[in-house]
Residue frames as a rotation matrix with the C-alpha (Angstrom) as fourth column:
MET 1
0.103 -0.593 -0.799 1.79
0.528 0.713 -0.462 24.81
0.843 -0.374 0.386 8.79
THR 2
0.957 0.288 0.039 1.89
0.105 -0.468 0.877 25.65
0.271 -0.836 -0.478 12.50
THR 3
0.377 -0.844 0.382 4.91
-0.843 -0.483 -0.236 26.87
0.384 -0.233 -0.893 14.42
VAL 4
0.309 -0.199 0.930 5.08
-0.622 0.697 0.356 23.58
-0.719 -0.689 0.092 16.28
GLU 5
0.856 0.052 0.515 5.16
0.302 0.759 -0.577 21.65
-0.420 0.649 0.634 12.99
MET 6
0.782 -0.607 0.143 7.87
-0.208 -0.469 -0.858 23.95
0.588 0.642 -0.493 11.61
ASN 7
0.217 -0.710 0.670 9.97
-0.976 -0.171 0.135 23.56
0.019 -0.683 -0.730 14.76
LEU 8
0.497 0.001 0.868 9.54
-0.237 0.962 0.134 19.78
-0.835 -0.272 0.478 14.68
GLY 9
0.962 -0.133 0.239 10.58
0.269 0.302 -0.915 19.72
0.050 0.944 0.326 11.04
ARG 10
0.520 -0.812 0.265 13.71
-0.619 -0.572 -0.539 21.76
0.589 0.116 -0.800 11.82
ALA 11
0.237 -0.401 0.885 14.56
-0.860 0.337 0.383 19.48
-0.452 -0.852 -0.265 14.76
ILE 12
0.749 0.087 0.657 14.26
0.118 0.958 -0.262 16.39
-0.652 0.274 0.707 12.56
LEU 13
0.877 -0.452 0.165 16.47
0.107 -0.152 -0.983 17.91
0.469 0.879 -0.085 9.87
THR 14
0.339 -0.773 0.536 19.05
-0.879 -0.463 -0.112 18.95
0.335 -0.433 -0.837 12.47
ARG 15
0.381 -0.143 0.914 19.06
-0.560 0.751 0.350 15.48
-0.736 -0.645 0.206 14.00
GLU 16
0.900 -0.029 0.436 19.52
0.336 0.684 -0.647 13.87
-0.279 0.729 0.626 10.56
ARG 17
0.732 -0.647 0.213 22.30
-0.230 -0.529 -0.817 16.32
0.641 0.549 -0.536 9.70
VAL 18
0.218 -0.653 0.725 24.14
-0.975 -0.109 0.194 15.71
-0.048 -0.749 -0.661 12.99
GLY 19
0.596 0.068 0.800 23.69
-0.216 0.973 0.078 11.94
-0.773 -0.220 0.595 12.59
ALA 20
0.934 -0.262 0.241 25.20
0.308 0.255 -0.917 12.08
0.178 0.931 0.319 9.09
ALA 21
0.491 -0.786 0.377 28.08
-0.624 -0.619 -0.477 14.18
0.608 -0.001 -0.794 10.40
ILE 22
0.309 -0.350 0.884 28.79
-0.808 0.394 0.438 11.75
-0.501 -0.850 -0.161 13.22
GLY 23
0.853 0.087 0.515 28.87
0.142 0.910 -0.389 8.95
-0.502 0.405 0.764 10.64
GLN 24
0.799 -0.592 0.104 31.88
-0.055 -0.246 -0.968 10.68
0.599 0.768 -0.229 9.06
LEU 25
0.400 -0.642 0.654 33.97
-0.916 -0.312 0.254 10.42
0.041 -0.701 -0.712 12.24
PRO 26
-0.545 -0.619 -0.566 36.40
-0.483 0.783 -0.391 7.62
0.685 0.060 -0.726 13.01
GLN 27
0.131 0.686 -0.715 34.72
0.171 0.695 0.698 4.72
0.976 -0.214 -0.026 14.82
GLU 28
-0.422 -0.329 -0.845 36.37
0.856 0.162 -0.491 5.40
0.299 -0.930 0.214 18.21
GLN 29
-0.995 0.086 0.051 35.23
-0.095 -0.969 -0.229 9.04
0.029 -0.232 0.972 18.18
GLN 30
-0.290 0.943 -0.160 31.71
-0.440 0.017 0.898 7.90
0.850 0.331 0.410 17.24
ALA 31
0.028 0.256 -0.966 31.67
0.574 0.787 0.225 5.43
0.819 -0.561 -0.125 20.12
VAL 32
-0.762 -0.368 -0.532 32.89
0.646 -0.389 -0.657 7.97
0.035 -0.845 0.534 22.68
LEU 33
-0.878 0.459 0.133 30.32
-0.437 -0.884 0.165 10.58
0.194 0.087 0.977 21.59
ALA 34
-0.085 0.882 -0.463 27.49
-0.222 0.437 0.872 8.00
0.971 0.177 0.159 21.55
LEU 35
-0.071 0.021 -0.997 28.37
0.800 0.598 -0.044 6.81
0.595 -0.801 -0.060 25.05
ARG 36
-0.870 -0.361 -0.335 29.00
0.491 -0.686 -0.536 10.29
-0.036 -0.631 0.775 26.44
PHE 37
-0.848 0.512 -0.139 26.02
-0.514 -0.857 -0.025 12.14
-0.132 0.051 0.990 25.02
GLY 38
-0.249 0.779 -0.575 23.65
-0.506 0.402 0.763 9.35
0.826 0.481 0.295 24.03
GLU 39
0.196 0.255 -0.947 24.05
0.498 0.806 0.321 7.17
0.845 -0.534 0.031 27.11
GLU 40
0.635 0.052 0.771 25.19
-0.411 -0.822 0.394 10.01
0.654 -0.567 -0.500 29.39
LEU 41
0.749 -0.452 -0.485 28.15
0.641 0.680 0.356 8.03
0.169 -0.577 0.799 30.74
SER 42
0.791 -0.564 -0.238 31.13
-0.330 -0.721 0.610 9.64
-0.515 -0.404 -0.756 32.40
ALA 43
0.398 -0.749 -0.530 34.60
-0.809 -0.013 -0.588 9.57
0.434 0.663 -0.610 30.87
ARG 44
-0.490 -0.570 0.659 35.60
-0.834 0.527 -0.165 7.08
-0.253 -0.631 -0.734 33.55
GLU 45
0.218 0.673 0.707 32.73
-0.278 0.737 -0.616 4.74
-0.935 -0.062 0.348 32.69
ILE 46
0.905 0.085 -0.417 33.57
-0.422 0.057 -0.905 5.00
-0.053 0.995 0.088 28.98
SER 47
-0.021 -0.999 -0.026 37.19
-0.975 0.026 -0.223 4.34
0.223 0.021 -0.975 29.80
GLU 48
-0.380 -0.033 0.924 36.21
-0.554 0.808 -0.199 1.09
-0.740 -0.588 -0.326 31.51
ILE 49
0.622 0.723 0.301 33.96
-0.142 0.483 -0.864 0.02
-0.770 0.495 0.403 28.63
MET 50
0.921 -0.240 -0.306 36.48
-0.335 -0.091 -0.938 0.80
0.197 0.967 -0.164 25.91
GLY 51
0.733 -0.673 -0.094 39.55
0.632 0.624 0.459 -0.32
-0.250 -0.397 0.883 27.86
LYS 52
0.080 -0.671 0.737 41.35
0.620 -0.546 -0.564 2.96
0.781 0.502 0.372 27.27
PRO 53
-0.667 -0.381 -0.640 42.77
0.742 -0.420 -0.523 5.55
-0.069 -0.824 0.563 29.68
THR 54
0.344 0.825 -0.448 40.44
0.764 -0.523 -0.377 8.35
-0.545 -0.213 -0.811 30.71
SER 55
-0.150 -0.471 -0.869 42.84
-0.130 -0.862 0.490 10.85
-0.980 0.187 0.068 29.14
THR 56
-0.963 -0.164 0.216 42.35
0.163 0.283 0.945 9.07
-0.216 0.945 -0.246 25.77
ILE 57
-0.159 0.980 0.121 38.57
0.983 0.169 -0.077 9.26
-0.096 0.106 -0.990 26.17
HIS 58
0.336 0.220 -0.916 38.83
0.339 -0.935 -0.100 13.00
-0.879 -0.277 -0.389 26.80
GLN 59
-0.600 -0.663 -0.447 41.06
-0.226 -0.396 0.890 13.38
-0.768 0.635 0.088 23.76
LEU 60
-0.828 0.343 0.444 38.70
0.560 0.546 0.623 11.37
-0.029 0.765 -0.644 21.52
GLN 61
0.197 0.942 -0.271 35.75
0.905 -0.281 -0.319 13.43
-0.377 -0.182 -0.908 22.71
ARG 62
0.116 -0.226 -0.967 37.55
-0.027 -0.974 0.224 16.74
-0.993 0.000 -0.119 22.04
GLN 63
-0.849 -0.516 -0.113 38.68
-0.141 0.015 0.990 15.60
-0.509 0.856 -0.086 18.62
GLY 64
-0.577 0.709 0.406 35.23
0.815 0.535 0.224 14.29
-0.059 0.460 -0.886 17.73
LEU 65
0.388 0.746 -0.541 33.46
0.692 -0.624 -0.365 17.48
-0.609 -0.233 -0.758 18.75
ALA 66
-0.175 -0.522 -0.835 36.01
-0.244 -0.798 0.550 19.64
-0.954 0.300 0.012 16.90
ALA 67
-0.957 -0.156 0.245 35.55
0.166 0.400 0.902 17.52
-0.239 0.903 -0.356 13.76
LEU 68
-0.177 0.972 0.154 31.77
0.964 0.203 -0.171 17.76
-0.197 0.118 -0.973 14.07
ARG 69
0.274 0.229 -0.934 31.96
0.219 -0.960 -0.172 21.57
-0.937 -0.158 -0.313 14.25
LEU 70
-0.619 -0.604 -0.502 33.99
-0.380 -0.329 0.864 21.60
-0.687 0.726 -0.025 11.04
ILE 71
-0.854 0.341 0.394 31.73
0.516 0.656 0.551 19.14
-0.071 0.673 -0.736 9.23
LEU 72
0.068 0.980 -0.186 28.54
0.931 -0.129 -0.340 20.98
-0.358 -0.150 -0.922 10.24
ALA 73
0.232 -0.087 -0.969 30.09
-0.049 -0.996 0.078 24.31
-0.971 0.030 -0.236 9.20
GLY 74
0.964 0.192 0.183 30.88
0.142 0.210 -0.967 22.78
-0.224 0.959 0.175 5.81
ARG 75
0.517 -0.842 -0.154 34.66
-0.856 -0.509 -0.087 23.09
-0.005 0.177 -0.984 6.24
ARG 76
-0.490 -0.683 0.542 35.48
-0.620 0.710 0.334 19.40
-0.612 -0.173 -0.771 6.10
């Protein structure tokens, strides 16, 4: 197996692991993270889409990322 194949395999496993972890988050946190990092939208744009204040979007993003860190570290 080449280095490229090994790196690709690791990347796929990481992506699957992160995807599974995101699936454990509350739906609003999932939506904010998908829009922010998947669609690369700003907090203001997400606020408009979700009909929530920008401060709430920031809070959901922070909470979602903190929860992901715990899940991926095996502490949740």
